[in-house]
N, C-alpha and C positions, 0 to 999 in steps of 0.2 A: 736617842736610839731606844732607851728602855720603853718609852711610851709607844713608839712604833712597833716594838716587839709585842707589847701587850695587846695593841690593837689587832695585830696579825693573828695572835693566839685566839682572841675573842672571835675574830672573823671565822677562823677554821672550826672553832667549837660550835658556833652558831650554824655553820654550813653542815657540819656532821650531824647535829641534832635534827636539822630539817631533813637530811637524807634518811636518818634513822626513823623519823616519824613517817616519812613517805613509805618506806619499806614496811614498817609495822602496820600502817593503815591498809596497805595492799594485802599483807599476810592475814590480818584479823578480819578481812572481808571474805575469807575463804572458809570452807568447812573445817579444814585442818587448823587454821588460825583461831577460829572461834572455839574449837575443842581445846587448844592449848590455853587460851585466855580463860575460859570458864573453869578449867581444871586448876588454874593457878590462883583463883580468887579465894581469899581466906575467910574465916568465920565472921570478921567484922562487917562484911557486906551481907545484910540479911535479906534484902529485896532488890530485884532489878526489874526494869521495864524495857521491853523491846517493841519496836514497830514491826508487826508481822504482815504488813501490806494493807489488808482490809480491816485490821483491828490491831489493838495493842494488847500485850499480855505481861502482867506482873507475876513474878515467881521468886522462889528462893533458889539462889545459885548452888546451895548445898543439896538440893533435891534432884533426883533422877529425872523427873518430868520437866523441871525447870531447865536443866542442862540440855535436854532434848529440844525444847523450844528455842533455846538460845542458838544451838548448833544448826537446826534444820528450819526454824521459823514456824514450826507447828509440832503438835504431838498427835500422831495417828489420825490426822484429818482425813486421810484416805479411807479410814474405816467408816467414818460418818458418810462420806460421799458414796462409798460402796453400798452401805445400807439403804440410803435414800434412793439410789438407783434401783435396788432390788424391790423396795416397796412400791415404787412407781411401776416397774415392769409387771409386778404381780397384782396391781390394782389394789394395794393395801394401804396406800397413803390417802387419808381423808383430810382435805383442806379444812382449816378452821378448827382443828382439834388441839388438844393439849399434849405436850410431851412431859412425861414424868421421868425425871432423871435421878436414879438412885445411885449415889456415888458421884457427886458433881466435881469432886476434887477442886482444882483451882479455877475451873471454868473453861478449860480448853474446848471440850466437846460442846459445852453450853454455848460458847460463842459460835462455833461452826454451825450448830443447828439454828441458832438465831439468825445468822447471816444467810442461811439457805432460804428463809422465809417459809419453811414447810409447816410451821406450827404457829398458831396465834398466841400461844402462851407456853412458858416452860416453868415447871416446878422442879427446882434443883435441890436435892437433899444431900447434905454433907456433914458428917459428925466430927471430923478432925478439926479442932479449932485453928490449927495453922493453915490448913487448906481453906477453911471457911473465911478467914480474914482476907485471903487473896481472891477467893471467889467473889466476895462482896466488892473488893476493889475493881476487879475486872468487869463486873457487871456495870458499876458506876462509870468507869473510864471509857467504856464502849457505848454508854448511853442506853443501856438495856433495862433500866429500872422498871419501865412500864411493861416489858415483855417477860422478864424473869423474876420469879419469886424464889428467894433462897431460904432454905430451912436448915437450921443448925441442929441436927439430931441424926440418930441412926434409925434405919427402918428395920423393925422387928415384928414379933408376934404379940407384944405386950407394951404397956406404957410404964414408964419409970426411968430408972437409971441402968446403965450397962457398963461393965468393964470393957475398956477399949485400949488397944495396944498401938502405940505410936512407933512406926519404923523410922529410925533416925536418918537413913540415907535415901530411902524411897518412900515419900509420903503417900504415894498411891498404893503402897502395900500395907498401910495401917489398916487394922481390922479388929473386929470383935473376937477374932481367933488369934492367939499368940503364935507368931511364926518364927520368932528369934528370941534368944535369951536376953539380948540387948534392948528389946523393945521396952518402952516406958509405958506403964499402966496408968490410965486416967479413968475417970468416970464421965460418961456422956449421957445426955437424954436419949431415950428410945421411944418411938411411937409406931403403932401399926400403920400400914400404908393407908388404910381407910380413914384413919384419924388425920393423917397428914393432908390428904386430899380435902377432907371436910373443912379443916381449918383454913385451907387455901381457897375455899369456895368452889371446888371442882367436883363435878359428878363423875361417876365411873363411866357414864356414856360419853363424856366429853374427852376422855383420854384416847388419843390416837396411836400412842406408842409408849411402851415402858422400856427405858434403857437402864440396865442394871449391871453395875460393876462394883461389887462390895466385898471382894476378896474372901470368898468362901462362906459368907453368911447368907447366900442366896436362898437356900432351902428354908431358913427361918423367916426371912422377909416374905417369901412367897406364900407362907401360910396365912398372911394377912392380906393377900391380893386375890382372894377367891372371887370377889365380885368382878374384878377386871378379867381374870382368866376365864370366868364363866361366859364372858362376852367375846372370848377369843381375841382380846386386844393384842395386837402384835407385841411380842416380848423379845427383846434382844438382850442377851446376857453372856457373861463369861461363865463357862461351865468347866469346873475343875475337879475331876474325879480324884485327883491326888489329895485335895483338901477334904473331900467328903468321906472317902473310903468306900469300898464296894457296897456295903450294906446301906449306908445313907444315900449313895448315888442311885442305887436301885429303887429306894423308896421315893426319892425326889423325882426320878423319871416316871414312876407310877403316878405320882401326884400330877405332874405336868401332862401326862398322857390321858388323865381323866378330863382334861379340858381341851388339849390340842392333839390333833392327829398328825399333822405335818410339821416338819421343821427343815431348816437349811443350816447345815453345820459348816463352819469356816475353819479349815485346817491350813493356816498360813495363807498362801496364795490360791489354794484349792478349796472349792466349795462342793458340798455333796448334799443333795436332797434325800431325805429319808423319813421314815416313820419315827415318831418320837420314841416309841418303845424300842427302837433299834439303836438308840444312842449308846455309845460305849460307856461302861461303868468303871473303866480303868484307863490310865494314861495321863498325859499332860493336859494343860489348859487349852481350850479352844472356844470360839464364839459360836453362839447358836441363835437363830431367829425362829421363834415359834409363831405360827400364824394360822393354822387351819385345823 
């Protein structure tokens, strides 16, 4: 009898485990379940890799962008799709050109652009060593080594070293500008955009688009992009008056307006075509495409 009782107990324990696993599998295959799972992962797990359908993506589960990728299967891929559609509609997309990506992060947008086939080459610049490690992994894991050149530095107006501040919770918010008292300061290499392109063997005339997302350092990097802006190379960037302050925002707009007349500003789901000189110098962050 004792043996029969033990066998019965084992049977029910096994049956309950199977039922639990089936319920957990169904739950964790939903947005809510993935949210619960990624939020519960502790610091011992430093890197995760997920199949996103047409590519794979490795990320840190402690990072905001990584958690977004895990929950949704992408990070703002719609922004890339939207931009490419606008470029096509306005006749601004030149086949066979190079994409210069300033702020490559872990390679989410890098992969989306690569998969689109819109550019023959991508130069992706990323200063954060945590992001750059994952950017390199994602380039290799997706077989993009021949298409993407990754550069581990910041884009600025001089060559040398730069104080750089690592955001602990959102690696995409790491910046040359300190945004939080908890940010960790490190030193990273900095190069002018012209030097970055020269070392990659890319002429200004070959660049078909500049994608810039460098957390408030855009006015500084833009000072070394005069050759590109003089050619009216389409420039897509985050514009953040709150970072710049009214005086610097006004000066930055004046510099941009010296090269571009027209732009398309994206305020959430709404876009507005306007003259560059009419861009707001106050307010929250929005995206802008400069093109004409």
